[in-house]
VOSELUM-215102 format. One line per field, with one value per residue: residue number from 1; residue in three letters; y, z, x of N, C-alpha, C in turn. Coordinates in steps of 0.001 Angstrom, whole numbers. Example, Ala and Ser with C-alpha at 12.3 -4.5 7.8 and 13.67 -1.06 7.14 Angstrom:
2
num = [1,2]
residuo = [ALA,SER]
n_y = [-5690,-2250]
n_z = [7800,7080]
n_x = [13190,12850]
ca_y = [-4500,-1060]
ca_z = [7800,7140]
ca_x = [12300,13670]
c_y = [-3300,30]
c_z = [7800,7870]
c_x = [13200,12900]
% end
This chain:
259
num = [1,2,3,4,5,6,7,8,9,10,11,12,13,14,15,16,17,18,19,20,21,22,23,24,25,26,27,28,29,30,31,32,33,34,35,36,37,38,39,40,41,42,43,44,45,46,47,48,49,50,51,52,53,54,55,56,57,58,59,60,61,62,63,64,65,66,67,68,69,70,71,72,73,74,75,76,77,78,79,80,81,82,83,84,85,86,87,88,89,90,91,92,93,94,95,96,97,98,99,100,101,102,103,104,105,106,107,108,109,110,111,112,113,114,115,116,117,118,119,120,121,122,123,124,125,126,127,128,129,130,131,132,133,134,135,136,137,138,139,140,141,142,143,144,145,146,147,148,149,150,151,152,153,154,155,156,157,158,159,160,161,162,163,164,165,166,167,168,169,170,171,172,173,174,175,176,177,178,179,180,181,182,183,184,185,186,187,188,189,190,191,192,193,194,195,196,197,198,199,200,201,202,203,204,205,206,207,208,209,210,211,212,213,214,215,216,217,218,219,220,221,222,223,224,225,226,227,228,229,230,231,232,233,234,235,236,237,238,239,240,241,242,243,244,245,246,247,248,249,250,251,252,253,254,255,256,257,258,259]
residuo = [UNK,UNK,UNK,UNK,UNK,UNK,UNK,UNK,UNK,UNK,UNK,UNK,UNK,UNK,UNK,UNK,UNK,UNK,UNK,UNK,UNK,UNK,UNK,UNK,UNK,UNK,UNK,UNK,UNK,UNK,UNK,UNK,UNK,UNK,UNK,UNK,UNK,UNK,UNK,UNK,UNK,UNK,UNK,UNK,UNK,UNK,UNK,UNK,UNK,UNK,UNK,UNK,UNK,UNK,UNK,UNK,UNK,UNK,UNK,UNK,UNK,UNK,UNK,UNK,UNK,UNK,UNK,UNK,UNK,UNK,UNK,UNK,UNK,UNK,UNK,UNK,UNK,UNK,UNK,UNK,UNK,UNK,UNK,UNK,UNK,UNK,UNK,UNK,UNK,UNK,UNK,UNK,UNK,UNK,UNK,UNK,UNK,UNK,UNK,UNK,UNK,UNK,UNK,UNK,UNK,UNK,UNK,UNK,UNK,UNK,UNK,UNK,UNK,UNK,UNK,UNK,UNK,UNK,UNK,UNK,UNK,UNK,UNK,UNK,UNK,UNK,UNK,UNK,UNK,UNK,UNK,UNK,UNK,UNK,UNK,UNK,UNK,UNK,UNK,UNK,UNK,UNK,UNK,UNK,UNK,UNK,UNK,UNK,UNK,UNK,UNK,UNK,UNK,UNK,UNK,UNK,UNK,UNK,UNK,UNK,UNK,UNK,UNK,UNK,UNK,UNK,UNK,UNK,UNK,UNK,UNK,UNK,UNK,UNK,UNK,UNK,UNK,UNK,UNK,UNK,UNK,UNK,UNK,UNK,UNK,UNK,UNK,UNK,UNK,UNK,UNK,UNK,UNK,UNK,UNK,UNK,UNK,UNK,UNK,UNK,UNK,UNK,UNK,UNK,UNK,UNK,UNK,UNK,UNK,UNK,UNK,UNK,UNK,UNK,UNK,UNK,UNK,UNK,UNK,UNK,UNK,UNK,UNK,UNK,UNK,UNK,UNK,UNK,UNK,UNK,UNK,UNK,UNK,UNK,UNK,UNK,UNK,UNK,UNK,UNK,UNK,UNK,UNK,UNK,UNK,UNK,UNK,UNK,UNK,UNK,UNK,UNK,UNK,UNK,UNK,UNK,UNK,UNK,UNK]
n_y = [50905,51905,49928,50460,51735,51993,50896,46998,44550,41406,38768,35264,35403,34369,31767,29495,30146,33077,34063,34166,36043,37991,38246,38951,41269,42801,42941,44406,46496,47775,48544,45832,44079,41555,39289,36180,33848,32016,32296,31588,32107,34538,34805,34850,37156,38162,41423,43055,44491,47770,47762,45484,44675,42764,40816,38712,37405,36731,35980,35802,37196,40204,42203,41549,41870,44674,45970,45250,46872,48741,49821,49153,51378,53394,52666,53035,55397,56520,54420,52083,50018,47816,44498,40942,38097,35124,33926,30850,27392,23605,21827,18308,16013,13638,13868,11732,9634,6766,5290,5466,7759,11116,13769,15750,18635,20841,20484,21669,24001,25052,25094,26788,29377,29977,30075,31876,33433,34427,35773,37828,38948,40424,41770,43869,44832,46439,47576,49516,51134,52175,53595,55949,57199,58733,59326,57749,57727,58054,58179,55730,53689,51453,47899,45077,41378,38445,34782,32032,28783,25995,24199,25439,25091,22527,20243,18110,14534,14152,17084,18627,20645,22614,23336,24304,26721,28057,28389,30326,32222,32884,33557,36095,38207,39520,41272,41990,43913,45348,46575,48061,49888,51871,54060,53398,50685,48136,44720,41267,37908,34893,31720,29288,26169,22751,23115,23817,23947,23740,22776,21580,19424,18122,17436,15525,13603,10941,8803,7473,8903,11578,11190,10524,13402,14973,14017,14838,17540,19845,21747,23216,19941,19601,20250,23899,26613,28783,30761,32734,32266,32061,34668,36210,36980,37642,40091,41223,41903,43326,45897,46132,48041,47914,45784,44053,42794,39921,36164,34560,31190,29828,27750,25709,24437,22724,20369,18936,15938,12884,11301]
n_z = [-10009,-10913,-11624,-11971,-14226,-16385,-19480,-20002,-22085,-22723,-24266,-25432,-24249,-23857,-22522,-20347,-18446,-18887,-19425,-16739,-15945,-17597,-16682,-14013,-13965,-15308,-13585,-11376,-12252,-14743,-18527,-20896,-23087,-25309,-26934,-29190,-30958,-31643,-31694,-29758,-27298,-26807,-25686,-22834,-22231,-22644,-22498,-21011,-23050,-23016,-21819,-22878,-25524,-27716,-29608,-33069,-33150,-34513,-33150,-33845,-35898,-37370,-38549,-37757,-35012,-34785,-35569,-33659,-31854,-32366,-32512,-30248,-28728,-30257,-29010,-26376,-25955,-25516,-23493,-22932,-20581,-19766,-20803,-20515,-21156,-22379,-24399,-26019,-27318,-26720,-27004,-27547,-27777,-28422,-29005,-30201,-31468,-30279,-32824,-33616,-34928,-35940,-34185,-36213,-38137,-38033,-36464,-34072,-35086,-35211,-32727,-31848,-33208,-32276,-29015,-28517,-30377,-31028,-28671,-28244,-30129,-29558,-27213,-28308,-29769,-28190,-26470,-27948,-28510,-25514,-25078,-26333,-25225,-22351,-19066,-15777,-12253,-11238,-13264,-14670,-17421,-18915,-17659,-18838,-18766,-19424,-20008,-18812,-18154,-15616,-16590,-18081,-16775,-15237,-17208,-19111,-20133,-23570,-23769,-25255,-27048,-26029,-23523,-24429,-25980,-23620,-22112,-23830,-23205,-20786,-20612,-22097,-19945,-18726,-20489,-21963,-19619,-19345,-21834,-21736,-19344,-19440,-20382,-18845,-18719,-16898,-16398,-16157,-15760,-15085,-14171,-14188,-12361,-12470,-13620,-13218,-16015,-19113,-21035,-19008,-18280,-20582,-21082,-19542,-18805,-18473,-15863,-14270,-15045,-14485,-11299,-10413,-10936,-9036,-6723,-7166,-6239,-3550,-1105,-1017,-1790,-4965,-8100,-9123,-9093,-11647,-11042,-8137,-7654,-10151,-10782,-8914,-8846,-11147,-11192,-8752,-9272,-11669,-10177,-8287,-8263,-8152,-8697,-10948,-14099,-13123,-12840,-11620,-10122,-9789,-7849,-5790,-4619,-6333,-7667,-10722,-11316,-13509,-15032]
n_x = [74215,70901,67775,64846,63080,65208,66553,67032,68682,67757,69389,68266,66117,63430,62897,63885,66684,66856,64184,63560,65442,64696,62091,61890,63567,61320,59528,60755,60627,61920,62625,62300,64112,63331,65574,65322,65908,63423,59634,58365,58417,57325,54492,54909,54749,52651,50514,52171,52934,53913,56432,57667,59682,60267,61813,62418,65130,68396,71282,74020,73544,75190,73739,70450,70924,71727,69220,67591,68903,68097,65437,64870,65677,63984,61898,61980,63755,67544,68808,69659,70794,71693,72579,72131,73272,72055,71247,71656,72830,73404,75310,76420,79396,81570,84767,85712,84212,81745,81831,83991,84115,85533,84135,82403,83573,81496,79747,80949,81861,79325,78199,80770,79788,77148,77520,79806,80644,78168,77295,79441,78895,76727,77540,80083,77763,76262,77214,78372,76755,75715,78164,77495,75591,73647,75919,75936,75252,78309,79795,78649,78113,76967,76333,77562,76254,77620,76876,78115,79094,79646,80664,83029,85202,84847,84099,82085,82407,82005,81728,83090,82826,81095,81582,84161,83109,82081,84462,85789,83727,83855,86540,86581,86331,87462,89821,87801,86377,88589,89011,86210,86385,87020,84920,83338,81619,80499,81872,80640,80360,78445,79019,76733,75818,74272,70968,67436,66034,64211,66452,68264,66411,65910,68636,69681,67511,68218,67850,70413,72470,71242,71237,73338,74607,73448,74609,76774,76725,76937,75724,72700,70874,69997,68873,69549,67160,65700,64206,64585,66958,69376,67971,68142,70862,72060,70445,71530,74385,73864,73128,75078,77494,79979,80723,82848,84402,84502,83971,81569,80696,77782,76714,75953,78253,79053,81328,81936,82399,83989,81389]
ca_y = [51221,51643,49073,50886,52769,52077,49507,45717,43547,39933,37555,34030,35219,33453,30265,29044,31662,34039,34132,34436,37175,38894,38517,39388,42433,43769,43238,45685,48430,48000,48120,45209,44177,40460,38421,35291,33212,31461,33331,30959,32459,36003,34870,35043,39091,39247,41861,44152,45221,48620,47940,44849,44722,40975,40682,37589,37494,35834,36692,35479,38240,41857,42664,41360,42686,46212,46451,44824,47387,49978,48980,49513,52646,54214,52561,52858,56024,56417,54277,50769,49936,46568,42950,39741,37026,33872,33253,29643,25988,22939,20916,17279,15083,13302,14532,10599,8523,5529,4459,5578,8648,12205,14723,16627,19660,21807,20531,22273,25389,25869,25387,28121,30686,30667,30529,32388,34431,35507,36336,38686,40187,41407,42497,45102,45974,46919,48695,51143,52206,52733,54589,57346,57599,59830,58920,57974,57787,57447,57598,54310,53671,50128,46649,43807,39800,37391,33376,31002,27770,25209,23425,25982,24312,20749,19832,16490,13390,14567,18362,19538,22097,23044,23234,25487,28194,28441,28759,31834,33268,33082,34109,36841,38769,40332,41579,43315,44838,46783,47605,49015,50339,53885,53994,52982,50197,46938,43428,40159,36513,34245,30527,28257,25007,22786,24689,23492,24443,23059,22730,20721,18458,17464,16872,14494,12516,9530,8552,7583,10284,12511,10910,11177,14748,15176,12996,15583,19038,19502,21785,22409,18599,19755,21755,25228,27500,29944,31863,32891,31930,32576,35685,37274,36875,38582,41589,42340,42015,44701,46915,46276,48737,47493,44562,43970,42256,38881,35478,34100,30492,29644,25787,24923,24024,21502,20017,18331,14996,12271,10773]
ca_z = [-11359,-10747,-12384,-12834,-15346,-17324,-20241,-20387,-22965,-22331,-25145,-24858,-23040,-24211,-22097,-19387,-17786,-19567,-19061,-16035,-15523,-17753,-15693,-12902,-14495,-15417,-11775,-10219,-13191,-15944,-19931,-21427,-24731,-25412,-28350,-28765,-31787,-31465,-31225,-28745,-25574,-26652,-24983,-21543,-21636,-22837,-21496,-20648,-24348,-22794,-20513,-23166,-26556,-28389,-30899,-33069,-34305,-34455,-31879,-34195,-36835,-37377,-39097,-36745,-33207,-34702,-36343,-32442,-30287,-32892,-32622,-28618,-29086,-31029,-28176,-25253,-25684,-25667,-22214,-22687,-19901,-19681,-21328,-20238,-22680,-22338,-25624,-26534,-27341,-25726,-28275,-27188,-28829,-28043,-30041,-31344,-31044,-30416,-34269,-34398,-36129,-35333,-34000,-36989,-37465,-38847,-35431,-33335,-35729,-35374,-31070,-31144,-33201,-31217,-27859,-28391,-31507,-30568,-27505,-28585,-31535,-29249,-26657,-28786,-30699,-26966,-25934,-29137,-28049,-24404,-25141,-26919,-24015,-20960,-18096,-14660,-11150,-11051,-14342,-15729,-18783,-18495,-17423,-19640,-18013,-19558,-19154,-19152,-17338,-14757,-17889,-18637,-15544,-14479,-18402,-18596,-21670,-24527,-23660,-25912,-27415,-25147,-22753,-25878,-25620,-22228,-21462,-24323,-22763,-19298,-20897,-22555,-19233,-17918,-21328,-22231,-18635,-19574,-22254,-21588,-18423,-19510,-21049,-17452,-18802,-16534,-17619,-15635,-16012,-14435,-14564,-13439,-12246,-13014,-12568,-13691,-17038,-20425,-21841,-18524,-18654,-21989,-21442,-17984,-18976,-18014,-14621,-13758,-14792,-13301,-10069,-10006,-10923,-7857,-5702,-7179,-5681,-1975,-231,-907,-2684,-5541,-8813,-9133,-9781,-12231,-10192,-7127,-7226,-10784,-11341,-8230,-9068,-12180,-10190,-8443,-10095,-12507,-9136,-7483,-9169,-7774,-9203,-12144,-13992,-12476,-12928,-10310,-10388,-9146,-8046,-4541,-4070,-7246,-8411,-11675,-11608,-14684,-14752]
ca_x = [72874,69152,67187,63926,63164,66885,66250,68129,68186,68317,69183,67385,64893,62451,62614,64691,67569,66843,63227,63927,65487,64155,60635,62766,64069,60298,58716,61282,60351,62619,62248,63154,64201,64049,65863,64840,65737,62079,59016,57332,58513,56444,53609,54916,55049,51300,49732,53599,54083,54046,57433,58844,59672,60131,62664,63116,66890,69830,72690,75383,73681,75452,71858,69352,70826,72135,68090,66893,69066,67552,64039,64720,65933,63277,60561,62088,65022,68852,68496,70086,72050,72511,72488,71965,73520,71584,70943,72796,72915,73891,76158,77031,79543,82494,85534,85957,82972,81922,82217,85604,84740,85551,83224,81948,84096,80408,78661,82245,81239,78234,78529,81398,79441,76143,77530,81021,80439,76934,77850,80132,78861,75363,78756,79955,77154,75289,78776,78723,74803,76007,79083,76853,74480,74684,76933,74656,75883,80052,80356,78717,76802,75938,76725,77260,76305,77612,76796,78964,78746,80887,81840,84402,86316,84289,83833,82312,82596,80717,81086,84389,82284,80125,82957,85108,81820,81420,85281,85660,82514,84339,88016,86447,85582,88906,90122,86262,86268,89460,88370,84990,86572,87397,83469,82006,80710,81077,81432,80463,80196,77487,78671,75690,76035,73249,70166,66119,65700,63929,67502,68250,65452,66473,69858,69553,66604,67981,67734,70955,73323,70868,71522,74883,74826,72907,75587,78030,76003,77129,74072,71008,71308,69435,69453,69222,66266,66323,63784,64528,68572,69934,67787,68923,72386,71602,69897,72802,75458,73521,72575,75848,78221,81782,80903,83642,85500,84107,83405,81023,79911,76544,76505,75632,79590,79321,82364,81703,84346,83397,80351]
c_y = [50684,50657,49598,52006,52915,50412,48336,44884,42265,38677,36102,33987,34815,32552,30457,30264,32830,34248,34899,35328,38481,39523,39447,40921,43666,43307,44276,47051,48823,47843,46979,44545,42671,39807,37270,34581,32639,31971,32876,31612,34082,36014,34666,36454,39323,40280,43382,44310,46878,48641,46858,44857,43086,40883,39415,37587,36348,36554,36662,36763,39681,42516,43093,41969,44086,46109,46101,46035,48883,50462,49486,51084,53283,53999,52989,54554,55570,55890,52844,50788,49085,45277,41902,38652,35678,33124,31849,27941,24606,21788,19644,16310,14615,13513,13069,9744,6987,4326,4540,6615,9985,13066,15595,18268,20752,21793,21480,23656,25842,26139,26964,29358,31180,31093,31708,33419,35205,36198,37379,39950,41149,42190,43753,45299,47439,48044,49701,51856,52285,53492,56193,57930,58472,59093,58971,58054,57581,57050,56351,54827,52774,48841,45279,41928,39178,36041,32436,29722,26685,25192,23963,25026,22832,20253,18155,15844,14202,16141,19343,20771,23107,23640,24456,26677,28788,29023,30369,32567,33977,34252,35634,38492,39844,41286,42585,44067,45763,47327,48606,49970,51741,54285,54061,52520,48819,45428,42230,38951,35671,32514,29712,27064,24389,23308,23806,24118,23611,22175,21564,19538,17903,16616,15492,13857,10778,9852,8490,8285,11499,12132,10895,12466,15066,14741,14190,17464,18729,19834,22800,21191,18508,20874,23373,25783,28786,31368,32322,33245,32392,34040,36895,37511,38270,39886,42195,42525,43558,46480,47382,46870,48759,46141,44325,42978,40654,37803,34708,33107,30215,27979,25019,23954,22995,21781,18559,17285,13852,11228,9157]
c_z = [-10562,-11713,-13003,-13224,-17068,-18102,-20613,-21782,-22661,-24063,-24535,-23739,-22836,-23750,-21146,-18057,-17561,-19533,-17927,-15465,-16273,-17435,-14158,-13040,-14885,-13883,-11171,-11716,-14400,-17374,-20480,-23213,-24928,-26837,-28210,-30730,-32475,-31030,-29782,-27614,-25837,-25688,-23084,-20995,-22433,-22151,-20837,-21696,-23772,-22786,-21843,-24748,-26866,-29589,-31411,-33680,-33878,-33590,-32949,-35723,-36654,-37513,-38018,-35379,-33711,-35311,-34922,-31938,-31290,-32683,-30860,-27960,-29008,-30026,-26701,-24595,-25723,-24219,-22293,-21418,-19420,-20844,-20738,-21364,-21869,-23419,-25968,-26975,-26703,-26823,-26903,-28070,-28037,-29817,-31068,-30713,-31048,-31348,-34607,-35011,-35026,-35157,-35351,-36643,-37695,-37733,-34103,-33787,-34782,-33317,-30644,-31690,-32898,-29842,-27761,-29049,-31183,-29643,-27608,-29345,-30559,-28492,-27031,-29778,-29639,-27226,-26633,-28785,-26962,-24299,-25578,-25402,-22909,-19874,-16704,-13395,-11450,-12210,-15200,-16339,-18848,-17795,-18350,-18664,-18930,-19081,-19798,-18719,-16462,-15444,-18288,-17982,-15315,-16188,-18809,-20502,-22040,-24552,-24080,-26362,-26945,-24200,-23561,-25631,-24409,-21682,-22123,-23780,-21240,-19427,-21248,-21527,-18949,-19393,-21699,-21153,-19473,-20529,-23019,-20190,-18387,-20110,-19752,-17640,-18206,-17347,-16553,-16218,-14782,-14620,-13624,-13098,-13007,-11946,-13468,-14746,-18306,-20990,-20798,-18672,-20007,-21773,-20523,-18256,-18749,-16563,-13968,-13797,-14189,-11854,-9475,-10078,-9781,-6766,-5793,-6354,-3846,-1147,-577,-1836,-3908,-6579,-8686,-9657,-9837,-11676,-8586,-6648,-8390,-11153,-10504,-8271,-10304,-11448,-9507,-8561,-11271,-11320,-7981,-8444,-9155,-8322,-10587,-12503,-13558,-13039,-11824,-10680,-9164,-8811,-6819,-4302,-4837,-7898,-9173,-11486,-12743,-14025,-15578]
c_x = [71653,68378,65696,64021,64655,66138,67171,67315,68520,67961,68819,66564,63342,61629,63748,65550,66879,65601,63051,64227,64918,62376,61173,62390,62786,59344,59486,61123,61265,61837,63066,62963,64449,64254,65651,65190,63811,61035,58458,57124,57643,55183,53515,55118,54067,50736,50694,54020,54304,55781,58551,58419,60938,60715,62956,64015,67431,70982,73764,75411,74138,73970,71085,69865,71045,70031,67285,67294,68811,65966,63859,64955,65093,61858,60717,63359,66338,69122,69026,71463,72579,71564,72928,72683,73319,71432,72190,72080,73842,74093,76564,77098,81027,83667,86152,84526,82463,81977,83057,85798,84906,84208,82889,82295,82451,79967,79942,81566,80510,78012,79490,80742,77891,76637,78834,80887,79370,77087,78563,79785,77215,76385,78980,79306,76074,76021,78860,77312,75737,77002,78653,75807,75096,75059,75714,75731,77607,80552,79645,77183,76294,76849,76502,77642,76815,77374,77251,78489,79918,81356,82568,85376,85747,83761,83754,82594,81522,80615,82132,83921,81848,81429,83551,84687,82043,82737,85803,85037,83760,86217,87918,86515,86310,89162,89164,86184,87522,89591,87554,85264,86173,86230,82561,81005,81731,80969,81615,80399,79849,78527,77854,76088,74499,71948,68458,65580,65178,65692,67733,67730,66064,67350,70195,68213,67021,68702,69177,72002,73233,71113,72847,75213,74383,73491,76590,77540,76610,75559,73796,71649,70227,70218,68613,68249,66462,65492,64308,66428,69459,69492,68043,70081,72826,71756,70835,73539,74794,73648,74114,77540,79968,82117,81513,84691,85701,83675,82953,80492,78814,76045,76420,77487,80072,80452,82474,83144,83564,82811,80195]
% end
């Protein structure tokens, strides 16, 4: 699929991995619809308003995401060819804490609702718009790129909620592919390892834990870069029409063991 001149939606596009993907798509000549719960990231796209639509919206809301898609169509036409679902939250908490109490059920539900239900909500609504659009070469109408995490396979202590959400995102890949293939819509998932993002900085502030994580990265022995590594994979998956139904780990060979 060609990126230049087409329209792509990026959820969580105001920071971290989502921001990197959105900026790379813009650099390559795409129209980009940035959806984020917070308005902070809007400043990163100052002066690019011709090719950017920034929408403050909740990925779990059918009304807000439907409205965002309609705004995208009004601004850029019926030309939405992809969505990159980076919107999410990182939830930490053991099923039984050090105080002997179980993890708060509402905490678990919140994580599931944002990371899994929110991702599915965006997928279904964007796909509904894509099926109405004219197909491109080979009958392709669009591509969905969902963001899982290596935690779906290598979940750490305290990541029961996060791992469950990212496992759900990964597990949707094949059935969603099979549901949407007849419409010419591809579905792929990326499972990033340890990347330099604001979220990672917040959750790896402990020097001892940080060093243990670094020791489990094979080569190169560092956290991944959103710019030049994560965003390049996003672009490849969009452009390569034969990539479909796959979950791709990008982790420098990392296989996380118990910390």
